[in-house]
Phi, psi and omega in degrees: 000129186241076181309126178311125180275131179303142171279146175294154183311314184296346181260353190283325175299321177293322175301318179301318177291330174293327181295316179301317180300316176304321180292313178306312185294317183289325178294314181301320179288328180288325186067014175199159175129181185260138186248311192298309178304312183296316182302317181289335187263007182307313182289329175303306180292330174292314178304318182290301191281340179246007177205308194275322183287137162276110185198161181225107177303333181276350180219070184307328186266012176315130189290342184258010182287152166289163181238133174242131174241131176260099186292317181273074192299345176288353174265027180306327182305326178288329172292309176307315184291324180291317184296315177297315181291336172278348169106022178279335175200168182299142176300325181304330182289347177299330179289354178269008185307133174061013176276150182302130177081355177295149168284352182247083180276172186299334175231143184294140177245113192305321182276003184275317186238153169288143178094357172272129179262344179203162170271126177231159184174297179298117186288155181092353185266339187298317182298317175300314180297314180295324179289320177300316179298313182293326174300319178295320178302318190273321190248343185244296182281340183060041178261074188294344184273354185256148182235154179241123179249147177217132174260137180225148173278151178287329172295330177295337182287002171286342182284130179299328183299328177304313184283335169294322180286326174296322175295318184293317177299321176296314177301317190264007176050054189281083175297337178278359181254128179237115180258147176231116176265120174281098186268085182246358169072018174228154172216178188301326183272350180151209179285141185297327187283346175271318184287310179200097183309133181253335187287148359279107185288321176303317180295324177298316178289322173304321182290339180268009179082025183257150163274132191247133174233143179235127189220162165290109186281355172254020176242112189293325177299315178295316176301313177294327171299311180298320179297316175300322176297308180307313180298343180266353174273101194267338194262358182203158178289160177241138165243133178255112176275103188262111181279114183238164177260115179292134186073026188307138174092345182239104196298325181281356171251339185306133170068005184262111182295342183292338175272003177310307183239033184235132179275163171275154167289171175307313186290320177303313182295319177301316176300312185294318174301327179291319176303317178292328182285324184277358172277008179082025185239172187283120178246071176205000000 
């Protein structure tokens, strides 16, 4: 067993940009898919797969692994890129995104790829799955050294199922459960606060019995500090509200909800990759 070794903090920002470059390249080759959310979540997945998670790319079903659920399944490109860079499958396979017969479909399918814990797509279901898994760790199997992480989109919080799961997790004091909300203020139809206002979001989660942390979701150090704090909170679940920039790293995409479900052309991807590279980061 070769437990993945955490990258040092100083290397994580570059890793996040490598993941961004892969996202842009795979979306351009696919000609379809979501851009803004995956680019904005690069630091979140980097913090998890390259530092916080206990996992083993050579043994994806390792019995002592931590568990990660991607509830907002349309952001699959960032998960695929993180898994490939972590060694779960070859980087070259990323260019098969959304192609007929590919293992990399528009939404993750659990049995297609090593390292996937669930099939996601219908929004709102990931927290319920993660809460059930955390309940088993805490109250049935007593595997208290293992943690369950779940990433959710802020637009996804419009789904009632999220709040049913939040009540369940609060009632059973699921300290093994760590939620991360990608708070980028956009969804496919526009700004979240125009479509269905969410603020005061922290107060909502607190009312459901959760410990709440708010961080800069594009700062890996802040994310890791929040994750470590969350792991120390034993008597209730924790949600990390991670404020991110949609389309992070690409000026013509940042903050524009029109890029929520739109891929770049080959020319736009090349321009975007240049932006990332000229910021002093790894563009390869």
